[in-house]
N, C-alpha and C positions, 0 to 999 in steps of 0.2 A: 477614290483619295489612293487608290492603288500606284495611277499616276502621278498623285501628287508627294506620294511618298519615292518612288522610284526617280524624279525628277529631284527633290528635296536631296538623294542619296548621291545623285551624278555628280549635283554640286558639290557635295564636303566631301566628297573624293578627287573633286577635280582643282579644290581651290590645297590639297592635303602632299606637302613633298614628296617623291619616289626616295624609293634607296639612295642612302650617303654614296658617293661612284668619289673614290680616291680622286684627285686629277694625278695625270702623270708629273712623277721628275722629270723639273726641266732639264733640256740638252746640258751636258759641260762646254761650253765656251772652245770655237777652236779656234788652230792657234791662225797668227795674222802671218800670211804669207804674202811674200815679197816677188812681183814681176820678175822676171830674166828670159828677158825675149832673143829668142833665136842669134847666131851670130852672120847664118849664110841660109841659101837655101842645099836642102840633102832632100828634095824631090828622086824619088825611083828606087828607094828601101822600104821596106816592111817597114810597118805602125809599130812604135817605139824605138828601132833605129833607127830611123827617120830626125827621132823630136831627140835622141841621144844626138844623132850624127850634127845636127843645125845645131846645136850649142856649146859645142867642140870648134877650134879652128883648124885649117886645112891642115893635112902634114903632120895628123896628131898620131901618137903610136898605140891607141888604142880600138883600131881596126883589127878584125878579127874574122875567120871563117867561120865560126862556134858564136851563134849572134849573141846566146846570154852570156857568154866572157865579153861582148864588146858592149854590151848596154851596161854591165856589171862594170868594167874598169872605166868604161869611158863616163858613168857617175862621177868615180871618184877624181875624173879629169874637172869634170865640169863644178865640183867641192871645190876643190884646192881653186878652180878660177873665184868660187865665190867670198871663197877664208881669205883670196889676195885682195879680195874687191870690199870687201866690210869691215878687214881685219877680227873679223869674228867666226867661228865657228857658222858655215852653210852647206843646204842638203835641198839639194833637187829631187824632184818628185815627179817630174813629169807636166807635160801641158803646159807651161814659160811659166809656175812655179818654185816657187824656193822657200823655207825657212830657216829664218837665222835663229840661233840661240847665242846665249850666254855660256861661258862655257866654266863647266861644273866645278867649282873646290873643291877636287877633289883630285885621286891619282884612280889611274889603270889599277896598279895592285893591289891599291884598297878597294879598287870595285870587287875585283877577282876574290879576291878575299873572302867578301860578304855573298858571293850563289857560293848556296847548299850545295855541298859534295854531290847528292844526289839529281842534280840540276845542270854541272856542268858535261857537256856533249861534246856533241864530236871536231867545235870549233875552238870548243872553251883555250884547249891548251896555246894553237895560233892565232888568235884573237886576243887574250885576255892575260897574258902571259909572256910569249915570245912577244911580239910585240911592246912589251913594257921596255925597251931597249931603245925604240924611236917615239914615244907616245904617250908615254907614263905621266906626264904632266898635260895632255890634253885628253882625257879620259872621254870628250865628244867625241873620238876616234869611233866608236863604237855605234853613236847612229851613222858615221859615217858608213860603215860598214853593211849595218842595217837595214840602208836607203838601197845601198848599190844591191844586197842580194833580193832586196824588194821588185826593186825595177828589173831588174833581172826575170825575177816570180814573174812579171807582168809581161813580158815579151814573150816569156816562156807561153802563156795565156794565150795571147793574143794572136801567136803564130803559131799555135798545135803543137808546137815540140813537144815529144811522147816522152823522150828521156833524162833527163837530167833535173830530176828530180827535187835531186836534196838542195836544190837554191830555194828551193819550197824552205825546206824541213832547217836549213839554217836559219831561213828569214824568221821562221817560229821561236827556231830559241835565242833570238833575239830578243824576243820580246821578253826575256828571263832579264838578259845583259844588261838593257837599257833602262830597264825598274831598277836593277840596285845602281844606276849609277845616283840618280837622285836620294836614295836611301843611302847612300855612302858620302855623298854630299850634302845632306842634311839640307836640302835645299827644297822651296815652295815655290819656283820661279813659275810666274805660270804659263808665260811662253812654251816651259819644253814638258808640263804638266799635259797643256796641250795639245802638241806635238806626238809626246806616247798615244795619248787617248788615237788622236786621227791615224799613225804609223800602225797602234796595232790593231784597228780597226781594219784597216788596209789589208793588212797581213793576213788576218783571220779569214776576210771573205775572200781572196784569190785566193787560198791553200781548200778552203772549199769549193768554190771553182772547183780547181785539180783536181780535188780527192785527195788534199796530200797532206801526213801526219807524223805528229814529233813524239818519240818517247816527251823528252824532255818537255815539252810543252804541256803534256798527259799527266807526267808526272806534277810539274810546277800544282796542277788543279784537284789535285789527290791525292798526294803522300801526306801523310800527319805530320814525316820533314821538313814540307815548305810552309808548315803553319804561322813559323811565325813573318816572312815573307809575305804571304796570302795576305798574312794582316795589314802590312805594310798599304800593299796594293791597295785593299781597301781605304785606309785611312786617307792616303794620297791622292787615289782618283775618284776614290768618294765607291760607297759603297751598292748604290745604288747602277752606275756606268757598270762599275765591278762584277755583280752579277745580269748582267743585261750582256755582257760584252763577254766578260771570260766564263762567266757559266759558275760563279760561288761567293 
């Protein structure tokens, strides 16, 4: 009888569902990439520098003994070629890939005004205020600078450069400034949203690898005076992504 009872118990247990486990939230869609192949061979150069150099015409003005500066300024050159080719903002992110966006329907001045004062970091005045003279009607300029800093940061990591830590701090700063672009534009453009997520993840991963921190980015996550911006980020980029990636 005890054997029969045990068998019946096992049968019942086998038929009972286990505790409910909530499925992982689906990952947000990534950006749509535009292939951007090299113009020429640049073998003999270091990683990342070789990538940038191969996508620029011979005789360009961006070569430099400072490899991070070479990559940063060369990224601007490639982004300019993308803008000319497609008549819209384009940003090169290495490995023959670029992203094309629509120009956000706002101004650089409007974006600058939305950045909370305690989140205005080292490069705020240079890129969001002084640059209004040339780029006010093209606030995608913020993504151009962010991409250039992040490509430079990748070069720093790949080449084992120990100084020039500011390129990582500035890349982290640009997470704040870039997110303020759709906030100012009242835009739900899916490609912009996907690129913001992808580029923020890339920036944070490189900074973790390099051990680089930014007071501006830390204040975004913690200070009560940034609560309104954090609320926008959760609504715009999604609460699951924001919690998983930004930690709030």
